[in-house]
N, C-alpha and C positions, 0 to 999 in steps of 0.2 A: 568548610569541607573541601578537601582536595579534589582535583579533576579525576583522579583515580577512584576515589570514593563515589563521586557523582556518577561516573561511568558504570561502576559496579551496581549502584542502586537503580539506575535507569535500566540496566540489563536485567536485574532481578525482577523489576516491575513488569517489563515486557515478557520475560520468560514465564512469569506466573500466569500469563494470559495466552500462552502459545498452544499451538496444536502440534501433532506429530510432524506434519509437513513443515511447520515453522521451525521446529527444532532441527530437522534434517537440513533445511536450506540455510539456517543461521550459521552453520559451520563454514559456509563458503562466502559469507558476506564480507566484502572488502572494506566496508565503511565503518566497521566497529573496532574498538580497541580490545586488547586482551582482557582488561578489567571488565568491560561491558560483557564480553563473552562469558567470563566466569560467573558474573552476576546472573546473566541470562540462563545459563545451565542450572544454577542453584534455584532460580525462580521456577524453571520448568520442572525440576525434580520435585518441588514442593507445591506444584499447582494442584488445586482441588481436582479430584478425579471426575466429579460430575459438574456440569454447568448448571448453576442455579439462577433464578430470576433476578437476584440482586446484582450479579455481575452483568447481566444483560441491561438492567436499568442504568448501571453506572456507565456502560459503554455508550448508551444513547444520550445520556446527559453530557458526557465528555465531548461527544461529537457536536452537540448543539452549543456548547460553551466556547467553541473556537472563535478566536478573533479573526478579523478580516485579513490580517497579515499572515495567518496560518491557513492558507487555502488548501483544501483537500484535492485529491485527484478524483474528480467527480465521477467519471465513467468507471474508473477502477473501484472507487468506493461503493458504487451501486453493485458492481460485480461481487466484491467480497461480502457485502451484506447478503446478497442472494445465496452465497455459500455458507452463511451463518458464521462468518468470521467477524472479529471485532474491528473497529476503526483503527485500532492500534496493532493490527496483525503485521507479521513479518513482511508480507507482500506490499502493503501500503507504506510501511516505514521505508522499505527499500526504494520504492518508486519516489517517495517524497525526498529521501536523501539524494537520489539520482538527480531529481529536478533541482534541488538546492545546492548541490556540490558540482554537478557536471553541466547540466543543461543551461543553467543560468550563466555559465562562463564561456559558452561557445558563441561564435559570431551569430548574431540574430537570435540568441537564446531567449532573451526577454520578450522579443516579438513573438517567438513561437509559443512561449508560455501564455502570453496575453491572448493570442489567437485561440489557443485551446480553451481558455476560460470564457471566451465569447461563444464558441460553438458547443462546448460540452453540455451546458444546461439544456439546450434544445435537443441534443441527442438523448440525454437521459429522460427528458419529458416524453419524447417520441417512443422510447423503449417502454415506458410505463403505460403507454396507450395501446400497446400490442395486446393481443388476446392472451398470450402467455409470457409476460415480461420476465418472470423469474427464470423460466427455461432459457430465454434469450440471453439473460445476464450470465447464467451458468456457462453457456456455450462461449460467451464473450470472455469470461474469466479464463477459460482454457485456451482461447485463441489469441487473447491480448495480454492479460495480466501475467500468467505463468511464463509464457515465452520471453516476455520482456525482463521479468525478474531473473530468469535463467541466464539471459544474455548479460545482464548487469553483473551478476555473480561471476560470470566467466570473464569479465573485464571488456566485453564487446559493446562499449557504450554507444558508438555510432550506429551499430546494428540495432541495439535496443531502441534508440531514438527513432530510427527509420521504421522499425516494425510498429512501434506505438503510433507514430504519425500516420502510417499507411492504414492501420486498422481503424483509427479514429475517422479518417477521411472515408474509408469504405463504409463504416457505419453511418456517417453523415449522408452518403449518397444513396444507401439502400433504405433508409428510414424516411 
């Protein structure tokens, strides 16, 4: 299978799980090829109109099947879960691609990533101990995840990283 076909198929798979917001944001994603975008749009157009329990169970099994080399964005993952989005949503895919293509290549990028994976589990655990963890995660989705995705789409990578780091450290200090 050619790279073009693989990109299209991956896009189609992601698009079939997309939300309206995902589709709108996807058009600005600088990390995808035109073949991926065509597949994404085709998948989104043919997405089932109602969410059924079988798609939810496949999402939860795919997130538990991850290898240790495919680390998720822990705080962001909890936020999108609170928003009833899948582990394969546009927001998380954008943040993962940002981590894997930008952050890992900046000076001290690996160190920043490792520091995050040391403090993030504690942050998430403390959030789930709050009286209203889902409400807190929804607020964090709007104050952390969406602004970072918007900055990444706009090509403002340094600002996206600064914002993410600042919000994570703020959460660490208040929880």
